[in-house]
N, C-alpha and C positions, 0 to 999 in steps of 0.2 A: 459588530462581528461576534458570532457565538462560536466558542471553541469547543470542539468535540474531542475528548481524549480517547485514544484507542490502544488497548493492550492486546497484542496480536500473538497468536501461537499457530502451530501447524494446522490444527483442525478447526479452530474457532477464533473469534476475536470479540472482545468486550468493548462496547462503546459507551462512554459517559456523556449524556446529554444534559445541558444546563436545565435546572428546574427551579421552582420557587424556593425550595429549601435545600439547596445544594445541587446534587446531580442525580439523575435517574440513569440506571445502567441497563443495557440490553445485550444479550449474546447472539452473535450471528455465526453461521458456518463460514469458514474461510475458503469458499469456492465461488464460482460466478453467480450461482443462485443466491447465496447469502449476501454477497456483496451488492448485487442489484437490489435486493430487499433493503439493505442499509442505505444505499444511494437514494432510493425512493423516499426516504424520510428527510432528505436534505434539500436545501435551496442553494443554488450556485452563488448568489451574492451575499448570502447571510451566514453561511457556515464555513468554518476553517477546521479541518481535521488535522490532529497532531498525533504522531505515533513514534515509537522508538525504532531505530534501525536494528532489527533483530533478524539477521540472516536474510534468506530469500522469501520468508513468509509474508513480507509486507509489499512486495513489488506488484503482485496482481492487483491488490487493493489500490495502491498508488496509481497504477496505470489506468484502472477503470475510473477512479476519481478524476484524474486529469482529463480523460475522454469525456466525462460528464460536465466538465467545467467547474468542478468544485476544488477550492483551494486546499492543499494538503502540505504538511511539513513533516520531514523526517529528522528526528532529533537523536543525537548521540546518547546512548543509554547512561553514560557517566553523568551527563547533565541532569537527567531525571533522578538518578541515584543521589546526587548531591542535593538536589531540591528536596528529596525525601528526608535526608539527614537534617537539613535546615528546619523543616517542618516537624521534626521529631516523630515521623511516622514509623512505627515499629511493625505493625501487622502488615503482612504481604499477601494480598489476594488479587486476583485479576480485576475485580470490581474496584478495589481501592487503588490499584495501579492506574486504571483508566481515569479515575477521578483526579489522581495526582497529575497525570499527564495533561488533563484538561486545565487544571489550575496553572500548570507550568505554561501552557500556551497562552492563557489569559494574561499572565503576568509578564511573560518574556517576549511575546509576539515573534515566534520563530519565523525564519525566512521560508518562503514558498519553495517546495521541491519541484524542479523541472527536469524532465528527461531531456538529455541533449539531443537524442534522436531515437526514433522508433527502433532503429537497428541495434540499440543497446539492450533492448529487452532480450532475455534469454528464453526463447520459446521452448527449447528442449527441456529445460529445468521445470518450467511450468507445466508442460504436458506430461512429464514424468510424474509430477505430483497429482496429475489428474485434474488440474485447474483450468485448462483451456481445451476446448474441442479441437480436434485435429485440423480443421480448416483454418483456425486462427493461428496455427503455428507455422503457416507458410509465409507468403510474401505480404500478407496484411500487416504483419508486425516487423518482419525482418526484410530489409531492403536489399541486402547483398549476400551472396553466398560466402560463408566463412572459408571455404576451401579454395575458391578461385577468385573471389571478389568481383564477379561479373554476373549481374542479375540476368542479362539477356542469355548468356551461355547456360546459366543454371536452369532457367525456364525451359530452354530448348533441350536440356538434358545432355549437353555436350561439354560441360565444364570438367575441370580436373577431379572434382569430387565424385563425378559419375563414371569416369573412365576407370575400368577395372584393370 
């Protein structure tokens, strides 16, 4: 298993791929286009992506990795910070953080992150960030209406969230 370290931010993410002499890093945009480009470089049975849990910025990437069948882990940032202290890493750049996260994955073998249900995705947050097209923010991700909890009523437009 090859561990890919990912340092993620609002606009971009840096991925550290294992190479002969350490790690090679590459930056991708944190949108569907950039994520699909990143996923195109991975193999489902060979790669394990590791990233810090940093707000909502990681969830689109996690979701699309899961859909592609690629193993991914979400790690508490304090664990990465403690690992950085142990390795006496002083300089902080996105590239170095991605390498550190990859090293952490290689040494610690973090647990695979699994969504409990597609309904846990927050499509409104993702669409507000411009990360998902409007069609993906409907019932393809969310199974029930949060206002009335009835998928059939919501599709028919007669649920409590549609009643004025």
